[in-house]
A tleap script that builds the chain and sets N, CA, C and O, in Angstrom:
source leaprc.protein.ff14SB
mol = sequence {
  NMET ILE GLY GLY LEU GLY ALA VAL HIE LEU
  LYS PRO SER VAL GLY GLY ALA GLY GLU THR
  GLY LEU ALA GLY SER GLY ALA SER ALA ALA
  GLY ASP GLY ALA THR THR PHE ALA GLU ALA
  LEU GLY GLN ALA ALA SER LYS THR VAL GLY
  THR LEU GLN ASN ALA GLU SER VAL ALA ILE
  ARG ALA LEU SER GLY ASP ALA ASP THR ARG
  GLN VAL VAL ASP ALA VAL MET SER ALA GLN
  GLN ALA LEU GLN THR ALA VAL SER ILE ARG
  ASP LYS ILE VAL SER ALA TYR LEU GLU ILE
  SER ARG MET GLY CILE
}
set mol.1.N position { -20.849 251.487 -43.827 }
set mol.1.CA position { -20.362 250.739 -42.686 }
set mol.1.C position { -21.540 250.023 -42.025 }
set mol.1.O position { -22.626 250.589 -41.897 }
set mol.2.N position { -21.323 248.809 -41.620 }
set mol.2.CA position { -22.354 248.026 -40.944 }
set mol.2.C position { -22.389 248.449 -39.489 }
set mol.2.O position { -21.355 248.512 -38.825 }
set mol.3.N position { -23.615 248.745 -38.986 }
set mol.3.CA position { -23.763 249.182 -37.602 }
set mol.3.C position { -23.539 248.042 -36.632 }
set mol.3.O position { -23.537 246.873 -37.018 }
set mol.4.N position { -23.351 248.390 -35.369 }
set mol.4.CA position { -23.162 247.393 -34.324 }
set mol.4.C position { -24.451 246.664 -34.000 }
set mol.4.O position { -25.476 246.874 -34.649 }
set mol.5.N position { -24.394 245.821 -33.011 }
set mol.5.CA position { -25.552 245.034 -32.616 }
set mol.5.C position { -26.709 245.922 -32.182 }
set mol.5.O position { -27.869 245.553 -32.367 }
set mol.6.N position { -26.420 247.070 -31.615 }
set mol.6.CA position { -27.454 247.972 -31.142 }
set mol.6.C position { -28.074 248.814 -32.240 }
set mol.6.O position { -28.963 249.619 -31.964 }
set mol.7.N position { -27.629 248.650 -33.485 }
set mol.7.CA position { -28.136 249.483 -34.578 }
set mol.7.C position { -29.501 249.024 -35.076 }
set mol.7.O position { -30.203 249.798 -35.727 }
set mol.8.N position { -29.891 247.802 -34.792 }
set mol.8.CA position { -31.170 247.276 -35.254 }
set mol.8.C position { -32.237 247.644 -34.232 }
set mol.8.O position { -32.066 247.381 -33.041 }
set mol.9.N position { -33.334 248.249 -34.679 }
set mol.9.CA position { -34.418 248.638 -33.780 }
set mol.9.C position { -35.646 247.787 -34.052 }
set mol.9.O position { -36.031 247.577 -35.203 }
set mol.10.N position { -36.252 247.301 -32.982 }
set mol.10.CA position { -37.493 246.548 -33.079 }
set mol.10.C position { -38.604 247.409 -32.516 }
set mol.10.O position { -38.463 247.962 -31.425 }
set mol.11.N position { -39.689 247.532 -33.226 }
set mol.11.CA position { -40.818 248.346 -32.777 }
set mol.11.C position { -41.797 247.480 -31.998 }
set mol.11.O position { -42.005 246.318 -32.348 }
set mol.12.N position { -42.413 248.037 -30.928 }
set mol.12.CA position { -43.438 247.287 -30.199 }
set mol.12.C position { -44.647 247.021 -31.090 }
set mol.12.O position { -44.831 247.681 -32.113 }
set mol.13.N position { -45.462 246.058 -30.696 }
set mol.13.CA position { -46.647 245.724 -31.479 }
set mol.13.C position { -47.624 246.887 -31.488 }
set mol.13.O position { -47.512 247.805 -30.675 }
set mol.14.N position { -48.579 246.848 -32.403 }
set mol.14.CA position { -49.561 247.913 -32.555 }
set mol.14.C position { -50.318 248.102 -31.251 }
set mol.14.O position { -50.758 247.130 -30.637 }
set mol.15.N position { -50.469 249.330 -30.834 }
set mol.15.CA position { -51.172 249.628 -29.586 }
set mol.15.C position { -50.211 249.809 -28.427 }
set mol.15.O position { -50.476 250.597 -27.519 }
set mol.16.N position { -49.088 249.082 -28.446 }
set mol.16.CA position { -48.065 249.233 -27.429 }
set mol.16.C position { -48.426 248.693 -26.057 }
set mol.16.O position { -47.615 248.803 -25.137 }
set mol.17.N position { -49.602 248.117 -25.878 }
set mol.17.CA position { -50.000 247.628 -24.561 }
set mol.17.C position { -49.685 246.152 -24.437 }
set mol.17.O position { -49.747 245.408 -25.416 }
set mol.18.N position { -49.350 245.737 -23.242 }
set mol.18.CA position { -49.157 244.316 -22.965 }
set mol.18.C position { -47.791 243.825 -23.381 }
set mol.18.O position { -46.891 244.609 -23.681 }
set mol.19.N position { -47.654 242.524 -23.393 }
set mol.19.CA position { -46.402 241.863 -23.717 }
set mol.19.C position { -46.128 241.963 -25.208 }
set mol.19.O position { -47.017 241.725 -26.026 }
set mol.20.N position { -44.900 242.313 -25.561 }
set mol.20.CA position { -44.551 242.442 -26.971 }
set mol.20.C position { -43.456 241.466 -27.373 }
set mol.20.O position { -42.736 241.724 -28.337 }
set mol.21.N position { -43.314 240.372 -26.675 }
set mol.21.CA position { -42.333 239.361 -27.036 }
set mol.21.C position { -40.930 239.819 -26.695 }
set mol.21.O position { -40.706 240.396 -25.632 }
set mol.22.N position { -39.980 239.567 -27.588 }
set mol.22.CA position { -38.601 239.927 -27.358 }
set mol.22.C position { -38.406 241.429 -27.285 }
set mol.22.O position { -37.527 241.900 -26.563 }
set mol.23.N position { -39.196 242.182 -28.007 }
set mol.23.CA position { -38.999 243.622 -28.063 }
set mol.23.C position { -39.247 244.285 -26.716 }
set mol.23.O position { -38.636 245.313 -26.426 }
set mol.24.N position { -40.113 243.738 -25.895 }
set mol.24.CA position { -40.393 244.322 -24.601 }
set mol.24.C position { -41.140 245.635 -24.741 }
set mol.24.O position { -41.601 245.978 -25.829 }
set mol.25.N position { -41.259 246.362 -23.658 }
set mol.25.CA position { -41.972 247.624 -23.716 }
set mol.25.C position { -41.097 248.795 -23.320 }
set mol.25.O position { -41.601 249.903 -23.138 }
set mol.26.N position { -39.776 248.573 -23.179 }
set mol.26.CA position { -38.875 249.646 -22.797 }
set mol.26.C position { -38.598 250.586 -23.945 }
set mol.26.O position { -38.687 250.195 -25.108 }
set mol.27.N position { -38.262 251.826 -23.627 }
set mol.27.CA position { -37.947 252.814 -24.650 }
set mol.27.C position { -36.450 252.849 -24.881 }
set mol.27.O position { -35.674 252.614 -23.954 }
set mol.28.N position { -36.041 253.134 -26.088 }
set mol.28.CA position { -34.630 253.228 -26.406 }
set mol.28.C position { -34.155 254.646 -26.191 }
set mol.28.O position { -34.931 255.519 -25.804 }
set mol.29.N position { -32.864 254.876 -26.447 }
set mol.29.CA position { -32.301 256.214 -26.301 }
set mol.29.C position { -32.931 257.177 -27.291 }
set mol.29.O position { -32.952 258.383 -27.047 }
set mol.30.N position { -33.441 256.669 -28.401 }
set mol.30.CA position { -34.062 257.525 -29.398 }
set mol.30.C position { -35.380 258.089 -28.896 }
set mol.30.O position { -35.827 259.129 -29.381 }
set mol.31.N position { -36.015 257.425 -27.930 }
set mol.31.CA position { -37.242 257.931 -27.349 }
set mol.31.C position { -38.479 257.659 -28.183 }
set mol.31.O position { -39.548 258.178 -27.861 }
set mol.32.N position { -38.380 256.862 -29.248 }
set mol.32.CA position { -39.536 256.604 -30.096 }
set mol.32.C position { -40.236 255.304 -29.750 }
set mol.32.O position { -41.104 254.857 -30.500 }
set mol.33.N position { -39.880 254.685 -28.629 }
set mol.33.CA position { -40.529 253.454 -28.216 }
set mol.33.C position { -39.917 252.215 -28.834 }
set mol.33.O position { -40.370 251.106 -28.553 }
set mol.34.N position { -38.878 252.373 -29.685 }
set mol.34.CA position { -38.231 251.228 -30.315 }
set mol.34.C position { -37.236 250.610 -29.338 }
set mol.34.O position { -36.693 251.298 -28.474 }
set mol.35.N position { -37.004 249.327 -29.480 }
set mol.35.CA position { -36.042 248.612 -28.668 }
set mol.35.C position { -34.965 248.061 -29.581 }
set mol.35.O position { -35.277 247.489 -30.625 }
set mol.36.N position { -33.697 248.223 -29.208 }
set mol.36.CA position { -32.629 247.702 -30.029 }
set mol.36.C position { -32.570 246.184 -29.893 }
set mol.36.O position { -33.118 245.607 -28.954 }
set mol.37.N position { -31.902 245.560 -30.838 }
set mol.37.CA position { -31.752 244.111 -30.820 }
set mol.37.C position { -30.995 243.672 -29.570 }
set mol.37.O position { -31.343 242.664 -28.955 }
set mol.38.N position { -29.973 244.416 -29.197 }
set mol.38.CA position { -29.200 244.079 -27.996 }
set mol.38.C position { -30.073 244.164 -26.743 }
set mol.38.O position { -29.985 243.310 -25.861 }
set mol.39.N position { -30.919 245.205 -26.667 }
set mol.39.CA position { -31.821 245.332 -25.521 }
set mol.39.C position { -32.824 244.188 -25.488 }
set mol.39.O position { -33.136 243.657 -24.422 }
set mol.40.N position { -33.330 243.810 -26.661 }
set mol.40.CA position { -34.298 242.716 -26.736 }
set mol.40.C position { -33.673 241.407 -26.269 }
set mol.40.O position { -34.300 240.645 -25.533 }
set mol.41.N position { -32.434 241.144 -26.696 }
set mol.41.CA position { -31.753 239.930 -26.245 }
set mol.41.C position { -31.486 239.983 -24.743 }
set mol.41.O position { -31.611 238.971 -24.054 }
set mol.42.N position { -31.125 241.140 -24.242 }
set mol.42.CA position { -30.890 241.294 -22.811 }
set mol.42.C position { -32.151 241.048 -21.997 }
set mol.42.O position { -32.112 240.396 -20.954 }
set mol.43.N position { -33.275 241.579 -22.487 }
set mol.43.CA position { -34.549 241.368 -21.798 }
set mol.43.C position { -34.947 239.895 -21.823 }
set mol.43.O position { -35.435 239.363 -20.826 }
set mol.44.N position { -34.739 239.240 -22.963 }
set mol.44.CA position { -35.069 237.814 -23.070 }
set mol.44.C position { -34.196 236.989 -22.131 }
set mol.44.O position { -34.676 236.055 -21.488 }
set mol.45.N position { -32.905 237.340 -22.054 }
set mol.45.CA position { -31.998 236.613 -21.161 }
set mol.45.C position { -32.389 236.829 -19.703 }
set mol.45.O position { -32.362 235.889 -18.909 }
set mol.46.N position { -32.751 238.052 -19.349 }
set mol.46.CA position { -33.157 238.340 -17.972 }
set mol.46.C position { -34.431 237.581 -17.604 }
set mol.46.O position { -34.557 237.055 -16.498 }
set mol.47.N position { -35.366 237.532 -18.543 }
set mol.47.CA position { -36.613 236.807 -18.303 }
set mol.47.C position { -36.341 235.304 -18.130 }
set mol.47.O position { -36.962 234.654 -17.289 }
set mol.48.N position { -35.427 234.764 -18.913 }
set mol.48.CA position { -35.071 233.348 -18.810 }
set mol.48.C position { -34.433 233.051 -17.463 }
set mol.48.O position { -34.774 232.063 -16.812 }
set mol.49.N position { -33.508 233.905 -17.046 }
set mol.49.CA position { -32.853 233.717 -15.748 }
set mol.49.C position { -33.884 233.795 -14.622 }
set mol.49.O position { -33.828 233.009 -13.676 }
set mol.50.N position { -34.823 234.735 -14.717 }
set mol.50.CA position { -35.876 234.842 -13.711 }
set mol.50.C position { -36.734 233.595 -13.633 }
set mol.50.O position { -37.112 233.161 -12.544 }
set mol.51.N position { -37.045 233.015 -14.789 }
set mol.51.CA position { -37.843 231.794 -14.832 }
set mol.51.C position { -37.092 230.629 -14.193 }
set mol.51.O position { -37.680 229.829 -13.467 }
set mol.52.N position { -35.786 230.537 -14.467 }
set mol.52.CA position { -34.975 229.473 -13.877 }
set mol.52.C position { -34.865 229.649 -12.365 }
set mol.52.O position { -34.934 228.671 -11.621 }
set mol.53.N position { -34.696 230.886 -11.907 }
set mol.53.CA position { -34.615 231.138 -10.469 }
set mol.53.C position { -35.937 230.836 -9.775 }
set mol.53.O position { -35.950 230.335 -8.651 }
set mol.54.N position { -37.051 231.141 -10.442 }
set mol.54.CA position { -38.366 230.836 -9.878 }
set mol.54.C position { -38.542 229.325 -9.715 }
set mol.54.O position { -39.035 228.861 -8.687 }
set mol.55.N position { -38.141 228.568 -10.722 }
set mol.55.CA position { -38.254 227.109 -10.637 }
set mol.55.C position { -37.415 226.567 -9.497 }
set mol.55.O position { -37.835 225.653 -8.788 }
set mol.56.N position { -36.238 227.126 -9.320 }
set mol.56.CA position { -35.371 226.687 -8.225 }
set mol.56.C position { -36.000 226.996 -6.869 }
set mol.56.O position { -35.976 226.163 -5.963 }
set mol.57.N position { -36.562 228.193 -6.732 }
set mol.57.CA position { -37.160 228.554 -5.445 }
set mol.57.C position { -38.406 227.719 -5.140 }
set mol.57.O position { -38.643 227.361 -3.986 }
set mol.58.N position { -39.203 227.408 -6.164 }
set mol.58.CA position { -40.379 226.559 -5.951 }
set mol.58.C position { -39.949 225.156 -5.535 }
set mol.58.O position { -40.577 224.540 -4.673 }
set mol.59.N position { -38.874 224.648 -6.151 }
set mol.59.CA position { -38.378 223.316 -5.784 }
set mol.59.C position { -37.880 223.300 -4.341 }
set mol.59.O position { -38.101 222.329 -3.617 }
set mol.60.N position { -37.215 224.363 -3.929 }
set mol.60.CA position { -36.723 224.441 -2.548 }
set mol.60.C position { -37.889 224.541 -1.567 }
set mol.60.O position { -37.870 223.929 -0.500 }
set mol.61.N position { -38.915 225.329 -1.947 }
set mol.61.CA position { -40.112 225.416 -1.095 }
set mol.61.C position { -40.797 224.056 -0.986 }
set mol.61.O position { -41.325 223.715 0.072 }
set mol.62.N position { -40.795 223.281 -2.061 }
set mol.62.CA position { -41.420 221.954 -2.035 }
set mol.62.C position { -40.673 221.020 -1.092 }
set mol.62.O position { -41.285 220.196 -0.413 }
set mol.63.N position { -39.357 221.148 -1.051 }
set mol.63.CA position { -38.579 220.314 -0.143 }
set mol.63.C position { -38.897 220.610 1.319 }
set mol.63.O position { -38.813 219.727 2.173 }
set mol.64.N position { -39.263 221.858 1.598 }
set mol.64.CA position { -39.625 222.216 2.976 }
set mol.64.C position { -41.112 222.017 3.247 }
set mol.64.O position { -41.575 222.249 4.364 }
set mol.65.N position { -41.873 221.580 2.218 }
set mol.65.CA position { -43.284 221.276 2.399 }
set mol.65.C position { -44.221 222.442 2.146 }
set mol.65.O position { -45.410 222.349 2.453 }
set mol.66.N position { -43.715 223.544 1.591 }
set mol.66.CA position { -44.541 224.724 1.361 }
set mol.66.C position { -45.138 224.796 -0.040 }
set mol.66.O position { -45.923 225.702 -0.319 }
set mol.67.N position { -44.793 223.878 -0.917 }
set mol.67.CA position { -45.331 223.869 -2.281 }
set mol.67.C position { -45.689 222.438 -2.650 }
set mol.67.O position { -45.041 221.488 -2.210 }
set mol.68.N position { -46.730 222.299 -3.465 }
set mol.68.CA position { -47.125 220.952 -3.859 }
set mol.68.C position { -46.429 220.541 -5.168 }
set mol.68.O position { -45.781 221.349 -5.834 }
set mol.69.N position { -46.584 219.286 -5.500 }
set mol.69.CA position { -45.916 218.715 -6.664 }
set mol.69.C position { -46.325 219.410 -7.958 }
set mol.69.O position { -45.496 219.605 -8.846 }
set mol.70.N position { -47.577 219.777 -8.065 }
set mol.70.CA position { -48.083 220.441 -9.278 }
set mol.70.C position { -47.351 221.755 -9.531 }
set mol.70.O position { -46.988 222.057 -10.667 }
set mol.71.N position { -47.135 222.535 -8.475 }
set mol.71.CA position { -46.424 223.804 -8.621 }
set mol.71.C position { -44.991 223.584 -9.079 }
set mol.71.O position { -44.473 224.331 -9.909 }
set mol.72.N position { -44.351 222.553 -8.532 }
set mol.72.CA position { -42.972 222.246 -8.913 }
set mol.72.C position { -42.904 221.836 -10.378 }
set mol.72.O position { -42.036 222.301 -11.116 }
set mol.73.N position { -43.817 220.967 -10.801 }
set mol.73.CA position { -43.822 220.499 -12.187 }
set mol.73.C position { -44.064 221.668 -13.141 }
set mol.73.O position { -43.389 221.781 -14.165 }
set mol.74.N position { -45.018 222.532 -12.814 }
set mol.74.CA position { -45.295 223.692 -13.667 }
set mol.74.C position { -44.078 224.608 -13.776 }
set mol.74.O position { -43.732 225.055 -14.869 }
set mol.75.N position { -43.429 224.888 -12.645 }
set mol.75.CA position { -42.269 225.770 -12.646 }
set mol.75.C position { -41.100 225.158 -13.412 }
set mol.75.O position { -40.417 225.855 -14.162 }
set mol.76.N position { -40.867 223.865 -13.229 }
set mol.76.CA position { -39.750 223.204 -13.916 }
set mol.76.C position { -40.011 223.111 -15.419 }
set mol.76.O position { -39.095 223.300 -16.220 }
set mol.77.N position { -41.252 222.821 -15.804 }
set mol.77.CA position { -41.585 222.761 -17.242 }
set mol.77.C position { -41.429 224.135 -17.889 }
set mol.77.O position { -40.943 224.240 -19.015 }
set mol.78.N position { -41.836 225.173 -17.190 }
set mol.78.CA position { -41.670 226.539 -17.698 }
set mol.78.C position { -40.194 226.887 -17.841 }
set mol.78.O position { -39.792 227.497 -18.831 }
set mol.79.N position { -39.389 226.504 -16.859 }
set mol.79.CA position { -37.949 226.753 -16.927 }
set mol.79.C position { -37.308 225.976 -18.065 }
set mol.79.O position { -36.420 226.491 -18.744 }
set mol.80.N position { -37.748 224.742 -18.281 }
set mol.80.CA position { -37.206 223.936 -19.367 }
set mol.80.C position { -37.524 224.562 -20.718 }
set mol.80.O position { -36.667 224.611 -21.601 }
set mol.81.N position { -38.743 225.037 -20.880 }
set mol.81.CA position { -39.133 225.671 -22.138 }
set mol.81.C position { -38.338 226.959 -22.366 }
set mol.81.O position { -37.897 227.226 -23.484 }
set mol.82.N position { -38.156 227.750 -21.316 }
set mol.82.CA position { -37.389 228.988 -21.443 }
set mol.82.C position { -35.937 228.699 -21.798 }
set mol.82.O position { -35.349 229.401 -22.621 }
set mol.83.N position { -35.358 227.679 -21.189 }
set mol.83.CA position { -33.970 227.325 -21.482 }
set mol.83.C position { -33.819 226.798 -22.901 }
set mol.83.O position { -32.853 227.143 -23.582 }
set mol.84.N position { -34.750 225.971 -23.361 }
set mol.84.CA position { -34.704 225.471 -24.733 }
set mol.84.C position { -34.830 226.613 -25.736 }
set mol.84.O position { -34.170 226.604 -26.775 }
set mol.85.N position { -35.671 227.590 -25.431 }
set mol.85.CA position { -35.816 228.752 -26.306 }
set mol.85.C position { -34.515 229.543 -26.352 }
set mol.85.O position { -34.079 229.952 -27.428 }
set mol.86.N position { -33.890 229.762 -25.197 }
set mol.86.CA position { -32.634 230.506 -25.142 }
set mol.86.C position { -31.532 229.785 -25.916 }
set mol.86.O position { -30.748 230.423 -26.619 }
set mol.87.N position { -31.471 228.482 -25.791 }
set mol.87.CA position { -30.457 227.707 -26.515 }
set mol.87.C position { -30.712 227.775 -28.026 }
set mol.87.O position { -29.770 227.888 -28.810 }
set mol.88.N position { -31.977 227.707 -28.428 }
set mol.88.CA position { -32.312 227.811 -29.855 }
set mol.88.C position { -31.931 229.168 -30.419 }
set mol.88.O position { -31.400 229.254 -31.526 }
set mol.89.N position { -32.198 230.224 -29.671 }
set mol.89.CA position { -31.829 231.571 -30.121 }
set mol.89.C position { -30.311 231.687 -30.227 }
set mol.89.O position { -29.791 232.237 -31.198 }
set mol.90.N position { -29.604 231.166 -29.225 }
set mol.90.CA position { -28.141 231.191 -29.274 }
set mol.90.C position { -27.617 230.451 -30.490 }
set mol.90.O position { -26.718 230.940 -31.175 }
set mol.91.N position { -28.170 229.277 -30.767 }
set mol.91.CA position { -27.735 228.495 -31.917 }
set mol.91.C position { -27.969 229.241 -33.227 }
set mol.91.O position { -27.124 229.203 -34.121 }
set mol.92.N position { -29.114 229.920 -33.347 }
set mol.92.CA position { -29.409 230.694 -34.562 }
set mol.92.C position { -28.445 231.860 -34.716 }
set mol.92.O position { -28.002 232.154 -35.826 }
set mol.93.N position { -28.115 232.527 -33.611 }
set mol.93.CA position { -27.179 233.652 -33.673 }
set mol.93.C position { -25.799 233.170 -34.081 }
set mol.93.O position { -25.152 233.791 -34.924 }
set mol.94.N position { -25.340 232.073 -33.495 }
set mol.94.CA position { -24.026 231.528 -33.851 }
set mol.94.C position { -24.014 231.092 -35.314 }
set mol.94.O position { -23.046 231.348 -36.031 }
set mol.95.N position { -25.076 230.439 -35.757 }
set mol.95.CA position { -25.171 230.012 -37.149 }
set mol.95.C position { -25.132 231.202 -38.101 }
set mol.95.O position { -24.445 231.164 -39.122 }
set mol.96.N position { -25.869 232.258 -37.766 }
set mol.96.CA position { -25.877 233.464 -38.609 }
set mol.96.C position { -24.493 234.103 -38.627 }
set mol.96.O position { -24.033 234.538 -39.683 }
set mol.97.N position { -23.830 234.166 -37.491 }
set mol.97.CA position { -22.497 234.743 -37.432 }
set mol.97.C position { -21.522 233.948 -38.301 }
set mol.97.O position { -20.737 234.530 -39.050 }
set mol.98.N position { -21.573 232.619 -38.200 }
set mol.98.CA position { -20.667 231.793 -38.993 }
set mol.98.C position { -20.943 231.954 -40.492 }
set mol.98.O position { -20.012 231.988 -41.297 }
set mol.99.N position { -22.209 232.052 -40.859 }
set mol.99.CA position { -22.556 232.249 -42.269 }
set mol.99.C position { -22.042 233.594 -42.781 }
set mol.99.O position { -21.524 233.688 -43.893 }
set mol.100.N position { -22.191 234.622 -41.963 }
set mol.100.CA position { -21.713 235.950 -42.369 }
set mol.100.C position { -20.188 235.954 -42.456 }
set mol.100.O position { -19.625 236.577 -43.356 }
set mol.101.N position { -19.511 235.266 -41.529 }
set mol.101.CA position { -18.057 235.264 -41.533 }
set mol.101.C position { -17.488 234.514 -42.743 }
set mol.101.O position { -16.342 234.747 -43.128 }
set mol.102.N position { -18.271 233.624 -43.339 }
set mol.102.CA position { -17.824 232.900 -44.532 }
set mol.102.C position { -18.034 233.689 -45.825 }
set mol.102.O position { -17.529 233.298 -46.878 }
set mol.103.N position { -18.774 234.792 -45.752 }
set mol.103.CA position { -19.040 235.583 -46.957 }
set mol.103.C position { -17.750 236.242 -47.453 }
set mol.103.O position { -16.909 236.689 -46.674 }
set mol.104.N position { -17.635 236.281 -48.773 }
set mol.104.CA position { -16.495 236.953 -49.366 }
set mol.104.C position { -16.755 238.451 -49.479 }
set mol.104.O position { -17.887 238.893 -49.673 }
set mol.105.N position { -15.707 239.195 -49.356 }
set mol.105.CA position { -15.864 240.662 -49.450 }
set mol.105.C position { -15.447 241.143 -50.808 }
set mol.105.O position { -15.505 242.342 -51.084 }
savepdb mol mol.pdb
quit
């Protein structure tokens, strides 16, 4: 039987310190430091939403005169990159799902 989305485990990078990309640094229920694919996607989505919210707050601060143009441009460019990455990941997941659904059993 094929396991659910949470059946795939991603291991943190060697050393376990610092940023580990999509895998993050959270521990799974197994307690071995692995992160499931579903958890990794959830962490990536949360990080993307945080980046978008930060860009929005910097833009609002700029309208009130508390942030300069450079800060706004940096925040908006970061949000744009995060959104493009999220859309690319979504497209790859949908493409993989459609390919699997076309397979004969």
